[in-house]
Each structure stands twice: as C-alpha cells, then as structure tokens.
MITIDREN-671166 format. One record per residue (C-alpha): residue number from 1; x, y, z. Coordinates in Angstrom, 1 decimal. Example, Ala and Ser with C-alpha at 12.3 -4.5 7.8 and 13.67 -1.06 7.14 Angstrom:
BEGIN
+-----+--------+--------+--------+
:   n :     xx :     yy :     zz :
+-----+--------+--------+--------+
:   1 :   12.3 :   -4.5 :    7.8 :
:   2 :   13.7 :   -1.1 :    7.1 :
+-----+--------+--------+--------+
This chain:
BEGIN
+-----+--------+--------+--------+
:   n :     xx :     yy :     zz :
+-----+--------+--------+--------+
:   1 :  -51.2 :    8.4 :  -33.7 :
:   2 :  -54.9 :    9.7 :  -34.3 :
:   3 :  -56.0 :   13.4 :  -35.9 :
:   4 :  -58.6 :   15.6 :  -35.7 :
:   5 :  -61.5 :   14.2 :  -38.8 :
:   6 :  -61.3 :   16.1 :  -41.5 :
:   7 :  -64.6 :   16.9 :  -41.7 :
:   8 :  -65.4 :   18.2 :  -38.2 :
:   9 :  -64.9 :   22.0 :  -38.0 :
:  10 :  -64.3 :   23.8 :  -34.5 :
:  11 :  -67.4 :   26.1 :  -33.5 :
:  12 :  -65.9 :   30.1 :  -33.5 :
:  13 :  -64.0 :   31.2 :  -31.4 :
:  14 :  -62.8 :   28.0 :  -29.9 :
:  15 :  -59.2 :   26.3 :  -29.3 :
:  16 :  -58.8 :   23.5 :  -31.0 :
:  17 :  -55.8 :   21.0 :  -29.4 :
:  18 :  -52.6 :   20.0 :  -31.1 :
:  19 :  -51.1 :   16.9 :  -30.3 :
:  20 :  -47.6 :   18.1 :  -29.5 :
:  21 :  -45.0 :   15.6 :  -31.0 :
:  22 :  -41.9 :   15.8 :  -32.7 :
:  23 :  -43.8 :   13.4 :  -35.2 :
:  24 :  -45.4 :   16.6 :  -36.4 :
:  25 :  -42.1 :   18.7 :  -37.0 :
:  26 :  -40.4 :   19.1 :  -39.5 :
:  27 :  -38.3 :   16.7 :  -40.3 :
:  28 :  -34.9 :   18.2 :  -40.1 :
:  29 :  -36.4 :   18.9 :  -36.5 :
:  30 :  -37.2 :   15.7 :  -35.4 :
:  31 :  -33.1 :   15.1 :  -34.7 :
:  32 :  -32.6 :   17.8 :  -32.5 :
:  33 :  -33.2 :   16.0 :  -29.0 :
:  34 :  -30.9 :   13.0 :  -30.3 :
:  35 :  -28.3 :   16.1 :  -31.2 :
:  36 :  -28.8 :   17.8 :  -28.2 :
:  37 :  -27.9 :   14.7 :  -25.8 :
:  38 :  -24.5 :   13.7 :  -27.9 :
:  39 :  -23.4 :   17.3 :  -27.8 :
:  40 :  -24.1 :   16.9 :  -23.5 :
:  41 :  -22.5 :   13.6 :  -23.9 :
:  42 :  -19.5 :   14.8 :  -25.8 :
:  43 :  -19.0 :   18.1 :  -23.5 :
:  44 :  -19.1 :   15.3 :  -20.6 :
:  45 :  -16.3 :   13.2 :  -22.4 :
:  46 :  -14.3 :   16.8 :  -23.1 :
:  47 :  -14.6 :   18.0 :  -20.1 :
:  48 :  -13.5 :   14.5 :  -18.1 :
:  49 :  -10.1 :   14.0 :  -20.2 :
:  50 :   -8.9 :   17.3 :  -19.8 :
:  51 :   -9.2 :   17.0 :  -16.1 :
:  52 :   -6.9 :   14.0 :  -16.5 :
:  53 :   -5.4 :   15.9 :  -19.4 :
:  54 :   -4.5 :   19.1 :  -16.9 :
:  55 :   -3.6 :   17.4 :  -14.0 :
:  56 :   -2.4 :   18.5 :  -11.3 :
:  57 :   -3.7 :   21.6 :  -11.1 :
:  58 :   -2.3 :   22.6 :   -7.6 :
:  59 :    0.3 :   21.3 :   -5.7 :
:  60 :   -0.3 :   17.4 :   -5.4 :
:  61 :    0.1 :   16.1 :   -0.9 :
:  62 :    2.2 :   12.6 :   -0.2 :
:  63 :    0.3 :   11.7 :    3.2 :
:  64 :    2.4 :    9.3 :    4.8 :
:  65 :    2.4 :    7.3 :    8.7 :
:  66 :    6.1 :    6.5 :    8.4 :
:  67 :    8.5 :    9.3 :   10.6 :
:  68 :   10.2 :   11.3 :    9.0 :
:  69 :   14.2 :   10.1 :    8.4 :
:  70 :   12.4 :    6.8 :    7.9 :
:  71 :   13.1 :    4.8 :    4.6 :
:  72 :   10.4 :    4.8 :    3.5 :
:  73 :    9.4 :    8.7 :    4.5 :
:  74 :   12.7 :    9.6 :    2.4 :
:  75 :   12.1 :    7.4 :   -0.5 :
:  76 :    8.7 :    9.2 :   -0.5 :
:  77 :   10.6 :   12.7 :   -0.4 :
:  78 :   12.8 :   11.3 :   -4.0 :
:  79 :    9.7 :   10.6 :   -5.1 :
:  80 :    7.6 :   13.5 :   -4.8 :
:  81 :   11.0 :   15.8 :   -6.1 :
:  82 :   10.9 :   13.3 :   -9.5 :
:  83 :    7.1 :   13.6 :   -9.5 :
:  84 :    7.6 :   17.9 :   -9.0 :
:  85 :    9.6 :   18.1 :  -11.8 :
:  86 :    7.6 :   16.2 :  -13.7 :
:  87 :    4.2 :   17.8 :  -13.0 :
:  88 :    5.6 :   21.5 :  -12.5 :
:  89 :    3.5 :   21.7 :  -10.0 :
:  90 :    5.0 :   20.8 :   -5.9 :
:  91 :    4.7 :   17.2 :   -4.3 :
:  92 :    4.7 :   17.3 :   -0.7 :
:  93 :    5.5 :   14.8 :    1.9 :
:  94 :    3.2 :   15.4 :    4.8 :
:  95 :    4.7 :   12.6 :    7.5 :
:  96 :    1.7 :   11.8 :   10.1 :
:  97 :    3.2 :    9.0 :   12.3 :
:  98 :    1.3 :    7.0 :   15.3 :
:  99 :   -1.9 :    5.6 :   16.1 :
: 100 :   -1.2 :    2.5 :   14.7 :
: 101 :   -1.1 :    4.5 :   11.4 :
: 102 :   -5.2 :    5.8 :   12.2 :
: 103 :   -4.1 :    9.0 :   12.1 :
: 104 :   -2.8 :    9.2 :    8.1 :
: 105 :   -5.2 :    6.8 :    6.9 :
: 106 :   -8.3 :    8.3 :    8.2 :
: 107 :   -6.0 :   11.8 :    6.7 :
: 108 :   -6.5 :   10.2 :    3.7 :
: 109 :   -9.4 :    8.5 :    3.5 :
: 110 :  -11.5 :   12.1 :    4.3 :
: 111 :   -8.7 :   13.6 :    1.8 :
: 112 :  -11.2 :   14.9 :   -1.8 :
: 113 :  -11.2 :   12.9 :   -4.9 :
: 114 :   -8.9 :   14.7 :   -7.4 :
: 115 :   -5.3 :   13.1 :   -6.9 :
: 116 :   -4.2 :   15.6 :   -5.4 :
: 117 :   -3.9 :   14.6 :   -1.9 :
: 118 :   -2.1 :   10.4 :   -1.9 :
: 119 :   -1.9 :    8.3 :    0.7 :
: 120 :    1.5 :    5.9 :    1.4 :
: 121 :    1.0 :    3.1 :    3.2 :
: 122 :    1.7 :   -1.1 :    3.7 :
: 123 :    1.3 :   -4.2 :    4.6 :
: 124 :    0.6 :   -3.7 :    7.8 :
: 125 :   -2.1 :   -0.5 :    7.1 :
: 126 :   -3.8 :   -2.7 :    4.4 :
: 127 :   -3.4 :   -6.0 :    5.2 :
: 128 :   -2.6 :   -6.4 :    8.5 :
: 129 :   -4.5 :   -4.1 :   10.3 :
: 130 :   -8.1 :   -4.7 :    9.5 :
: 131 :   -7.5 :   -8.5 :   10.8 :
: 132 :   -5.4 :   -6.9 :   13.8 :
: 133 :   -8.0 :   -4.1 :   14.8 :
: 134 :  -11.6 :   -4.8 :   16.0 :
: 135 :  -12.9 :   -1.2 :   15.9 :
: 136 :  -10.8 :   -0.3 :   12.3 :
: 137 :  -11.7 :    4.1 :   11.4 :
: 138 :  -11.2 :    3.1 :    7.8 :
: 139 :  -11.7 :    0.3 :    5.3 :
: 140 :   -8.4 :   -0.8 :    3.2 :
: 141 :  -10.9 :   -1.2 :    0.2 :
: 142 :  -14.0 :    0.3 :    0.2 :
: 143 :  -11.9 :    3.6 :    1.2 :
: 144 :   -9.1 :    4.3 :   -0.9 :
: 145 :   -8.2 :    2.7 :   -4.7 :
: 146 :   -5.1 :    1.4 :   -5.1 :
: 147 :   -2.9 :    3.5 :   -7.1 :
: 148 :    0.8 :    1.3 :   -7.8 :
: 149 :    2.9 :   -0.6 :   -5.5 :
: 150 :    6.2 :    1.6 :   -5.0 :
: 151 :    8.4 :   -1.5 :   -3.4 :
: 152 :    9.0 :   -4.4 :   -1.5 :
: 153 :   11.4 :   -5.5 :    0.7 :
: 154 :   12.4 :   -9.1 :    2.2 :
: 155 :   13.3 :   -9.4 :    6.0 :
: 156 :   16.4 :  -10.9 :    7.5 :
: 157 :   16.8 :  -12.7 :   10.1 :
: 158 :   19.0 :  -11.0 :   13.1 :
: 159 :   20.8 :  -12.0 :   16.1 :
: 160 :   23.6 :   -9.8 :   18.5 :
: 161 :   27.0 :  -10.2 :   17.2 :
: 162 :   28.0 :  -11.6 :   20.7 :
: 163 :   25.5 :  -14.2 :   20.7 :
: 164 :   26.3 :  -18.0 :   20.7 :
: 165 :   23.7 :  -18.4 :   17.6 :
: 166 :   25.3 :  -18.4 :   15.1 :
: 167 :   23.1 :  -20.0 :   12.2 :
: 168 :   19.4 :  -20.9 :   11.6 :
: 169 :   19.4 :  -24.4 :   13.2 :
: 170 :   21.3 :  -23.5 :   16.2 :
: 171 :   18.7 :  -20.6 :   17.0 :
: 172 :   16.2 :  -24.0 :   15.9 :
: 173 :   17.5 :  -26.3 :   18.4 :
: 174 :   18.0 :  -23.1 :   21.1 :
: 175 :   13.9 :  -22.9 :   20.9 :
: 176 :   13.2 :  -26.8 :   21.3 :
: 177 :   16.2 :  -27.1 :   24.1 :
: 178 :   14.7 :  -24.7 :   26.1 :
: 179 :   10.3 :  -23.8 :   25.3 :
: 180 :   10.3 :  -20.4 :   25.7 :
: 181 :   13.9 :  -19.3 :   26.7 :
: 182 :   14.9 :  -18.1 :   23.2 :
: 183 :   12.8 :  -14.7 :   22.6 :
: 184 :   12.2 :  -12.5 :   19.2 :
: 185 :   11.6 :   -9.0 :   19.5 :
: 186 :    9.6 :   -6.6 :   16.8 :
: 187 :    8.0 :   -2.7 :   16.9 :
: 188 :    4.4 :   -4.2 :   18.1 :
: 189 :    2.2 :   -6.5 :   18.9 :
: 190 :    0.7 :   -7.5 :   15.3 :
: 191 :    3.2 :   -6.3 :   13.5 :
: 192 :    4.7 :   -7.9 :   10.3 :
: 193 :    7.8 :   -9.1 :   12.5 :
: 194 :    5.8 :  -10.4 :   14.8 :
: 195 :    3.6 :  -12.3 :   12.5 :
: 196 :    7.1 :  -13.5 :   10.5 :
: 197 :    8.0 :  -14.9 :   13.4 :
: 198 :    5.4 :  -16.7 :   14.6 :
: 199 :    5.3 :  -18.0 :   10.8 :
: 200 :    8.6 :  -19.5 :   11.2 :
: 201 :    7.6 :  -20.7 :   14.8 :
: 202 :    4.9 :  -22.7 :   13.7 :
: 203 :    7.0 :  -24.1 :   10.5 :
: 204 :    9.6 :  -25.6 :   13.1 :
: 205 :    6.7 :  -26.5 :   16.3 :
: 206 :    8.7 :  -24.1 :   18.1 :
: 207 :    7.6 :  -22.2 :   20.9 :
: 208 :    9.4 :  -19.1 :   21.5 :
: 209 :    8.0 :  -16.4 :   23.3 :
: 210 :    7.7 :  -12.6 :   21.7 :
: 211 :    9.1 :   -9.4 :   23.5 :
: 212 :    7.0 :   -6.2 :   21.8 :
: 213 :    8.7 :   -3.0 :   21.7 :
: 214 :    7.9 :    0.9 :   21.2 :
: 215 :    9.7 :    1.2 :   17.7 :
: 216 :   12.3 :   -0.6 :   15.2 :
: 217 :   15.0 :    1.4 :   17.3 :
: 218 :   14.7 :    0.7 :   20.9 :
: 219 :   14.3 :   -3.0 :   18.8 :
: 220 :   17.3 :   -3.7 :   16.9 :
: 221 :   18.9 :   -2.4 :   20.2 :
: 222 :   17.8 :   -4.5 :   22.7 :
: 223 :   18.8 :   -7.3 :   20.1 :
: 224 :   22.8 :   -5.8 :   19.6 :
: 225 :   22.8 :   -5.8 :   23.1 :
: 226 :   21.5 :  -10.0 :   23.7 :
: 227 :   17.9 :   -8.4 :   25.2 :
: 228 :   16.2 :  -10.3 :   22.8 :
: 229 :   17.8 :  -13.5 :   21.0 :
: 230 :   16.4 :  -12.7 :   17.8 :
: 231 :   14.2 :  -10.1 :   15.4 :
: 232 :   13.2 :  -10.2 :   12.3 :
: 233 :   14.0 :   -7.0 :   10.4 :
: 234 :   15.0 :   -4.6 :    6.9 :
: 235 :   17.9 :   -3.6 :    5.6 :
: 236 :   16.3 :    0.2 :    5.5 :
: 237 :   15.7 :   -0.3 :   10.3 :
: 238 :   18.4 :   -2.8 :   10.7 :
: 239 :   20.7 :   -2.0 :    8.3 :
: 240 :   22.8 :    0.4 :   10.5 :
: 241 :   23.3 :   -1.7 :   13.5 :
: 242 :   24.7 :   -4.7 :   10.4 :
: 243 :   27.0 :   -2.6 :    8.6 :
: 244 :   28.6 :   -1.3 :   12.5 :
: 245 :   28.7 :   -4.8 :   13.2 :
: 246 :   26.7 :   -5.7 :   16.1 :
: 247 :   24.3 :   -7.7 :   14.7 :
: 248 :   24.7 :  -10.6 :   12.9 :
: 249 :   22.7 :  -11.9 :    9.9 :
: 250 :   21.3 :  -15.4 :    9.3 :
: 251 :   19.3 :  -15.6 :    6.8 :
: 252 :   17.2 :  -13.8 :    4.2 :
: 253 :   13.3 :  -14.9 :    5.0 :
: 254 :   12.4 :  -15.1 :    1.7 :
: 255 :   13.0 :  -17.8 :   -1.5 :
: 256 :   15.7 :  -15.7 :   -2.6 :
: 257 :   18.0 :  -14.1 :   -1.9 :
: 258 :   18.3 :   -9.6 :   -1.4 :
: 259 :   20.6 :   -7.9 :   -3.7 :
: 260 :   21.6 :   -5.5 :   -1.0 :
: 261 :   23.0 :   -9.0 :    1.2 :
: 262 :   23.8 :  -11.1 :   -1.8 :
: 263 :   25.8 :  -13.2 :    0.0 :
: 264 :   23.0 :  -13.9 :    3.5 :
: 265 :   21.5 :  -16.9 :    2.7 :
: 266 :   17.7 :  -17.7 :    2.1 :
: 267 :   16.1 :  -19.2 :    5.1 :
: 268 :   16.2 :  -23.0 :    3.2 :
: 269 :   19.0 :  -22.4 :    2.0 :
: 270 :   20.2 :  -21.4 :    5.8 :
: 271 :   18.5 :  -24.7 :    7.3 :
: 272 :   15.3 :  -23.4 :    7.6 :
: 273 :   11.9 :  -24.5 :    6.8 :
: 274 :   11.0 :  -23.8 :    3.8 :
: 275 :    8.5 :  -22.0 :    1.8 :
: 276 :    8.7 :  -19.3 :    5.3 :
: 277 :    8.3 :  -15.8 :    3.5 :
: 278 :    8.3 :  -12.5 :    5.5 :
: 279 :    8.8 :   -9.6 :    3.6 :
: 280 :    6.9 :   -6.2 :    3.9 :
: 281 :    5.5 :   -3.7 :    0.5 :
: 282 :    4.8 :   -0.1 :    0.4 :
: 283 :    1.8 :    1.3 :   -2.4 :
: 284 :    0.3 :    4.5 :   -2.9 :
: 285 :   -3.4 :    4.6 :   -2.4 :
: 286 :   -6.2 :    7.3 :   -3.6 :
: 287 :   -9.5 :    8.7 :   -2.0 :
: 288 :  -11.7 :    5.8 :   -3.3 :
: 289 :  -13.6 :    8.7 :   -5.8 :
: 290 :  -11.1 :   10.1 :   -7.5 :
: 291 :  -11.3 :    9.5 :  -11.1 :
: 292 :  -10.2 :    6.1 :  -13.2 :
: 293 :   -8.8 :    8.6 :  -15.3 :
: 294 :   -6.7 :   10.3 :  -13.2 :
: 295 :   -5.9 :    7.2 :  -11.4 :
: 296 :   -4.4 :    5.4 :  -14.2 :
: 297 :   -2.2 :    9.1 :  -14.9 :
: 298 :   -0.8 :    8.9 :  -11.3 :
: 299 :    0.6 :    5.6 :  -11.8 :
: 300 :    2.0 :    6.1 :  -15.1 :
: 301 :    4.1 :    9.1 :  -14.0 :
: 302 :    5.2 :    7.0 :  -10.1 :
: 303 :    6.3 :    3.9 :  -12.4 :
: 304 :    8.3 :    6.4 :  -14.8 :
: 305 :    9.7 :    7.5 :  -11.8 :
: 306 :   10.5 :    4.3 :  -10.2 :
: 307 :   12.3 :    3.2 :  -13.2 :
: 308 :   14.7 :    6.7 :  -13.1 :
: 309 :   18.6 :    5.2 :  -12.4 :
: 310 :   18.9 :    7.6 :   -8.8 :
: 311 :   16.0 :    6.4 :   -7.6 :
: 312 :   16.5 :    2.7 :   -8.2 :
: 313 :   19.9 :    3.4 :   -6.4 :
: 314 :   18.2 :    5.2 :   -3.5 :
: 315 :   15.8 :    2.3 :   -2.9 :
: 316 :   18.5 :    0.4 :   -3.3 :
: 317 :   20.4 :    1.4 :   -0.9 :
: 318 :   17.6 :    0.6 :    2.2 :
: 319 :   17.4 :   -3.3 :    0.2 :
: 320 :   14.4 :   -1.7 :   -1.4 :
: 321 :   13.1 :   -3.0 :   -4.8 :
: 322 :   11.5 :   -1.6 :   -6.9 :
: 323 :    7.5 :   -2.4 :   -7.1 :
: 324 :    6.0 :   -0.7 :  -10.5 :
: 325 :    3.0 :   -2.0 :  -10.2 :
: 326 :   -0.6 :   -1.4 :  -11.3 :
: 327 :   -3.7 :   -1.2 :   -9.0 :
: 328 :   -5.0 :   -4.4 :  -10.3 :
: 329 :   -1.4 :   -5.3 :   -9.1 :
: 330 :   -1.7 :   -4.1 :   -5.8 :
: 331 :   -5.0 :   -5.2 :   -5.5 :
: 332 :   -4.5 :   -8.6 :   -5.5 :
: 333 :   -1.6 :   -8.3 :   -2.6 :
: 334 :   -4.1 :   -6.6 :   -0.5 :
: 335 :   -6.2 :   -9.4 :   -1.2 :
: 336 :   -3.3 :  -12.5 :   -0.7 :
: 337 :   -1.8 :  -10.8 :    2.4 :
: 338 :   -4.8 :   -9.7 :    4.6 :
: 339 :   -6.0 :  -13.6 :    4.0 :
: 340 :   -2.8 :  -15.2 :    5.1 :
: 341 :   -1.6 :  -12.6 :    7.4 :
: 342 :   -5.5 :  -13.1 :    9.1 :
: 343 :   -4.5 :  -17.0 :    9.8 :
: 344 :   -1.6 :  -15.7 :   12.0 :
: 345 :   -3.5 :  -13.0 :   13.5 :
: 346 :   -6.2 :  -15.6 :   14.7 :
: 347 :   -3.0 :  -18.6 :   15.5 :
: 348 :   -1.3 :  -16.6 :   17.3 :
: 349 :   -4.6 :  -14.7 :   19.0 :
: 350 :   -3.1 :  -11.6 :   18.5 :
: 351 :   -5.7 :   -9.0 :   18.3 :
: 352 :   -6.0 :   -5.1 :   19.5 :
: 353 :   -9.3 :   -3.4 :   20.9 :
+-----+--------+--------+--------+
C-alpha cells in the first residue's frame, strides 16, 4: 500500500483522501468481516437443523395413485397411523387413482418441497411408464427424490381352477402346440403383469395372445371363468379368488418362494425357465427440492414403522415383504428396472401415446 509522503502538506481547506482499507483499522477490528461470515453460516446451519428437527410442523399428506381399499392403499393408511403417532401430526392418505398414475404423480411433482407432501408409487409409475409413454408429464428421476422403499411383492402364475392346465410344463406345452390359442391377461398394456408374462413368453420361445382388462378385479374374474388362460398376479390382487378356490396357483415368478404361499414352488422349481422373475415394489418419494435432512428423517421414521410387528403382520396378509430400503437403494431399483422394462417394452412393441 502506498502511504502519503510525510513531507507533503495539503493546501489549506483541502480534504486529504484516505484509502479505505481494513489494514488501517485497529487490529481487533480486522477480524470483523470473518467473524460476521462465521456468524451468518452458523445461523444458516442452525436454521437448517431446526427445520429438520421440528419436522413435521403440520399435517403430512401421502399422495397415492392407488384406489381406496386396495392393498397399497391399506398399507399406506396403516403406515400413516404409525407415523402420525410418532410425529404428533396427522398423516392423511390422499388417494388419486386413474390416468395411469399421472394424476397423483403430477400432484406430487407440484407439491411444496417441505416434506409435508409425499408420494407413494410403484415400479410401474417409476420404471415402466418412462419407457411406455411417449409423452410423460413427469420425470421420476428429475422431479422426485426417493425417500425409502416400502415393500416388495412377487407375482404368481394363476389359471382357472377348472382349467386342464395344472402345471407350468402344461402351460408351456399348450402354448407350443397351438400358438396364439393360449391367452394371458393383464390389467393394462405395458403393466408389470403384461411385461412379466411377455418375459416368460420370450424365455420359453412361445407365442401367446395378450388380453388387457380394465382393472385387476375384471382380470382375475376372467381367469377364474376361463375367459383367458392365465395371468400373473400378486397375492393382494388375486388372493381373494385363490382363497375362494376359483384360481389355481402354478408357481411364483421369483427366485425364492413366497412366505404367504410357502408350498407354491418357484417358476424354476415348477419346471419353468430359470431367471424369469416378475415382481413389483412400492416406494415413498418426495418432491425433488426437499431438503436432504428432511428426506433422511422421514426415511428413518418410515423404516422404524415398517419394523413394527403389527405393520409387518398386515403386510404379510397381502403377501408384501417390508423393504426398509434407503433412498440410494430405491434409486438403484429405478435404474435397474427402467433398463429391464425398457427392453421388454421394445421387444413387445407396447407403447402408449
């Protein structure tokens, strides 16, 4: 820094300019800018911590694409009860079915990113729809952040109790003997039930006709009545007709047996191709800009609730296995299944405008 020359004297009445520099301040003052910055950062950190620690500050809404009375809806309501007790705030299930899940997903996408509005969604909404629809009104990875996995469930191969098909080899043999004479149903074009059945079709080198129905109730009634040869179904959806003795279960399309029907063999054990697995999973998501600390806190609370014996017992009645997975786990599910189902969609030509 250049100092004014000591021998120079300013003319009378003139104002001598003085450089404004912290180096001219008393030594104790020089730390003020640094101290102020530290105080500001500490306040910001404290505010963030308070927001996470005091969540939720009001009612929490679980936006669900599943119809009232369905298995996922029942689990969401039970989970909401447990979380409400834990948080001391009501947790409301906002059921918005229809539109391939678009109604609920768009509502979640536009919700404030505070953690007070969350979305319950499954593999179809998060991993299948992006490859199925040419125009999707939401982006699962860009518009949402995974909070935690809720549960997983496998699909069973079911036929009518009156069907002549009694085993998986019977089904494969019938399809090979009369191509297109064997039909399989699903609850929608491009659904996990459709693509899972197409996976079995490809693995066995057979050609069967796909018959899409309006919903699962119509589908399994049609299978029970012999209107369609077979279908994939979870225990939550096909279970009532299985229990009523109207549907026969040939196998579970998984690598391990299901706890809900432990005497039913896996597809490979039943004489089917190995490596064919059809399942679904459900996860909890938050709007993309939700603070990470809030996402972590919600995930921890949900996983604790899923470990409750009563919640686990309720899940088991639907054939659901608690997932208790982290945000990173769910992101991995989405990436893996998106790739897998996109290939199946390409193979089957199942696209929706």
